[in-house]
Structures are given as structure tokens and as C-alpha cells.
C-alpha positions as CSV (number, residue, x, y, z in Angstrom):
1,M,138.9,251.9,184.5
2,H,141.3,251.9,181.4
3,I,144.9,252.6,182.0
4,D,147.6,253.6,179.5
5,L,150.7,252.1,180.8
6,S,152.7,254.3,178.4
7,S,151.6,257.4,180.6
8,L,153.1,255.5,183.9
9,S,156.6,255.5,185.4
10,P,158.1,252.1,185.6
11,P,157.5,251.6,189.4
12,F,153.5,252.4,188.9
13,V,153.7,249.9,186.1
14,Y,155.4,247.2,188.3
15,A,153.0,247.7,191.1
16,L,150.1,247.3,188.6
17,M,151.3,244.3,187.0
18,T,152.5,242.5,190.3
19,Q,149.0,243.1,191.9
20,T,146.9,241.7,189.0
21,V,149.1,238.8,187.7
22,V,148.4,236.8,190.8
23,P,148.9,234.7,192.4
24,R,152.4,234.0,191.3
25,P,155.0,231.3,192.4
26,V,158.0,232.6,194.2
27,A,161.3,231.3,193.5
28,W,163.5,231.2,196.6
29,V,166.9,231.1,195.0
30,I,170.3,229.7,196.3
31,S,173.4,230.6,194.3
32,R,177.1,230.6,195.1
33,D,179.5,233.5,194.4
34,E,183.2,233.7,193.4
35,G,184.3,233.6,197.0
36,E,182.1,230.4,197.6
37,K,179.5,232.2,200.0
38,L,175.7,231.3,199.5
39,N,173.3,234.0,198.4
40,L,169.6,233.7,199.3
41,A,166.9,235.7,197.5
42,P,163.2,235.5,196.5
43,F,161.9,236.5,192.8
44,S,158.1,236.3,191.8
45,F,158.7,236.9,188.1
46,F,159.2,233.1,187.9
47,N,157.5,230.1,186.3
48,A,157.9,226.5,184.6
49,V,158.0,227.1,180.7
50,A,158.7,223.7,179.3
51,S,158.7,220.0,180.4
52,D,161.0,218.6,177.8
53,P,163.7,219.7,178.3
54,P,162.5,220.7,181.7
55,T,163.1,224.3,181.9
56,I,162.2,227.3,184.3
57,M,162.6,231.0,183.6
58,L,163.5,233.6,186.4
59,S,163.4,237.2,185.8
60,I,165.6,239.4,187.8
61,G,166.1,243.1,187.9
62,R,168.9,245.5,188.8
63,H,170.0,247.6,191.9
64,A,168.9,251.0,192.1
65,D,172.3,252.1,190.7
66,G,172.1,249.8,187.8
67,R,174.2,247.2,189.0
68,P,173.0,243.4,188.2
69,K,171.5,241.7,191.3
70,D,173.9,239.3,192.8
71,T,171.8,236.3,191.9
72,R,171.9,237.0,188.4
73,R,175.7,237.7,188.5
74,N,176.4,234.1,190.3
75,V,174.1,232.4,188.1
76,E,175.7,233.7,184.9
77,I,179.4,232.8,186.3
78,R,178.6,229.6,188.1
79,H,175.8,228.2,186.3
80,D,174.4,225.8,189.2
81,F,171.6,227.3,191.5
82,V,168.6,225.8,193.5
83,I,164.8,227.0,193.6
84,N,163.1,226.5,196.8
85,I,159.4,226.7,197.1
86,A,158.6,228.4,200.6
87,H,155.4,227.7,202.6
88,R,153.5,230.1,205.0
89,E,155.8,229.3,207.9
90,L,158.8,230.5,206.0
91,A,157.0,233.6,204.7
92,A,158.8,236.2,207.3
93,A,162.0,234.5,206.6
94,M,161.8,234.8,202.8
95,T,160.7,238.2,202.5
96,A,163.6,239.1,205.1
97,S,165.9,237.5,202.5
98,S,165.0,240.2,200.0
99,E,166.9,242.9,201.7
100,S,169.8,244.2,200.0
101,V,173.1,243.5,201.6
102,A,176.5,244.1,200.6
103,P,178.3,241.5,198.1
104,G,179.8,238.6,199.9
105,V,177.3,238.8,202.8
106,S,175.3,235.5,203.0
107,E,171.8,235.7,203.8
108,I,171.7,232.2,204.8
109,E,174.5,232.7,207.5
110,R,173.0,235.8,208.7
111,A,169.8,234.4,209.1
112,G,170.9,231.1,210.6
113,I,168.9,229.0,207.8
114,A,169.6,225.5,207.7
115,T,170.7,223.8,204.2
116,T,171.0,220.4,203.2
117,A,173.1,219.0,200.0
118,M,170.9,218.9,196.7
119,P,171.4,215.8,194.5
120,G,172.4,217.1,191.0
121,S,173.8,220.4,192.2
122,S,176.9,221.8,193.7
123,V,174.5,224.1,195.6
124,P,172.6,223.0,198.5
125,R,168.8,223.2,199.2
126,L,166.9,224.9,202.1
127,T,166.3,222.1,204.8
128,D,162.7,223.2,205.7
129,C,161.3,224.0,202.0
130,R,159.1,221.2,200.8
131,V,160.1,221.4,197.2
132,A,163.5,222.2,195.6
133,Y,164.7,222.2,191.9
134,A,168.4,221.8,191.0
135,C,168.8,224.2,188.0
136,R,171.3,224.8,185.5
137,Y,171.9,228.1,183.9
138,E,171.1,228.1,180.0
139,R,170.9,231.7,178.8
140,T,169.9,235.1,179.4
141,V,167.3,237.4,177.5
142,P,167.5,241.1,178.3
143,V,164.2,242.9,178.6
144,G,164.5,246.4,179.5
145,R,166.2,246.7,182.8
146,M,165.4,242.9,183.5
147,A,167.2,240.0,182.6
148,V,165.1,236.8,182.0
149,I,167.1,233.7,182.7
150,F,166.2,230.4,181.4
151,A,167.7,227.3,183.1
152,T,167.0,223.4,182.8
153,V,165.9,221.5,186.0
154,S,167.7,218.3,186.6
155,H,166.4,217.0,189.9
156,I,163.5,218.0,191.9
157,W,163.4,217.2,195.9
158,L,160.0,216.7,197.3
159,D,159.1,216.3,200.9
160,P,157.6,212.5,201.3
161,A,154.9,214.1,203.5
162,I,153.3,215.9,200.4
163,V,153.7,213.1,197.8
164,G,150.9,210.5,197.0
165,E,149.8,208.9,193.9
166,D,147.0,209.7,191.1
167,A,144.7,207.1,189.8
168,K,147.1,206.6,186.7
169,G,150.0,205.7,189.4
170,R,151.8,209.0,188.8
171,L,153.2,210.9,191.5
172,K,150.6,213.4,192.8
173,V,151.8,216.4,195.1
174,D,149.1,217.3,197.7
175,A,148.6,221.1,196.9
176,L,147.3,221.8,200.6
177,A,150.0,219.8,202.3
178,L,152.7,221.7,200.2
179,D,151.0,225.2,201.3
180,A,153.2,227.2,198.6
181,L,153.2,230.8,199.0
182,G,151.6,232.9,196.1
183,R,152.9,236.3,195.6
184,L,150.3,239.0,195.5
185,G,150.9,242.7,195.6
186,G,153.3,244.7,197.9
187,G,153.9,242.6,200.9
188,E,151.0,240.3,200.6
189,Y,151.2,236.4,200.0
190,L,148.5,233.9,199.4
191,A,148.6,230.6,201.5
192,G,146.6,227.8,201.7
193,G,142.9,228.3,200.7
194,E,140.2,226.2,198.8
195,V,141.4,223.8,196.1
196,L,139.0,223.6,193.3
197,S,139.5,220.0,191.4
198,I,137.6,220.2,188.2
199,D,137.7,217.0,185.6
200,R,139.4,217.8,182.6
201,P,138.5,216.2,179.1
202,A,139.8,212.7,178.3
């Protein structure tokens, strides 16, 4: 089946792309608004794009009425934010945090989610997540109705239970122990599963 995307409306294009570019990592982002309230929201147009300097990208859309989403506004104004990586036990809470709420309402307070200080950031991390990144906003690149945000990562927090060492003495994260959620289409996520380990050329 060949599909000409120019013949489809944006919601149909979104559905096709998000169901076929899979699995995608999910950035569960904590930011702080002008009133010092913590905002929490998940975004699956997210990835690492460079290691020197360590850089991530996060693509954020708009509200139906055209307003920028709270996370974008907070990040562009305050610059500090934290990306958390959720695992299967947190899937329901993460999905619930995507619900639109009035500006100034903290999804963290609303859901009673615990936070812990994050080194390298004025914003805390989620206590129960096994990985967190302290991020500093760099720039925004508009792409249609989306805003692609680039940020540098200054610190990474890892749950000691998921960390080991490889044959070269480097830190190695146990992918099965991390159990990170991968975004599929609609309300579906990928969790756990078989890990394929293939030797790479020297």
C-alpha cells in the first residue's frame, strides 16, 4: 500500500508516523512555570542527537487553540528542565500526565508524584524513575505547528540497580532492568521483551 501524505490531513499523518516510527523513547518532562509550579508532561518526539556536547531534542506541539504548550513556554523562559525515563509500572501515571490542565496547575501535585533534587538542575527529578537528565535549553527550531527544542544535558542520574560494567570498564545500563517504555501508536507502549545482543565490528 502506497500512501501520499500530501493527500491526508495532519491528524492522519500524525497517526501514521507515530504508529510506524516505533518504538520511540518517551521524555517525561518536568519544567517550572513563572509561578514556581512544577509542570509534568510526556513527549515521544524525543531523542539524543549528539554526545559532544551532549544534546537532546524534544518536539512539542500546540494546544488546539494554537497556544504553545506549557512545557515549551516554561523551557524557553526558565531554561532548566529534567527529562525522566518511565518504566512499565509508571505507564498509567505517565499517560495521565498528558491530560490538558489549566495553566498553573501542577500535574505532579495533582497526582501526588514524588520528586527528588536533581544535581545540575534547579528542577527536581521523579523519584521513581530509573533514569533522569538535567537539561539546559539552547534553542527552538519551528517546524510547522511544532517546536523542535534543542538542549544540552549536564548530568544524568541512574538508579544503581540498573548499572553494571562492560568488558572495557565502562558503565553499562542493564536494558531489561531499566525496562524503559517505548511509544507505539495510540495508547500502546512497548515494555521489556527480548534483548538482542549482536557483536559489532571492531
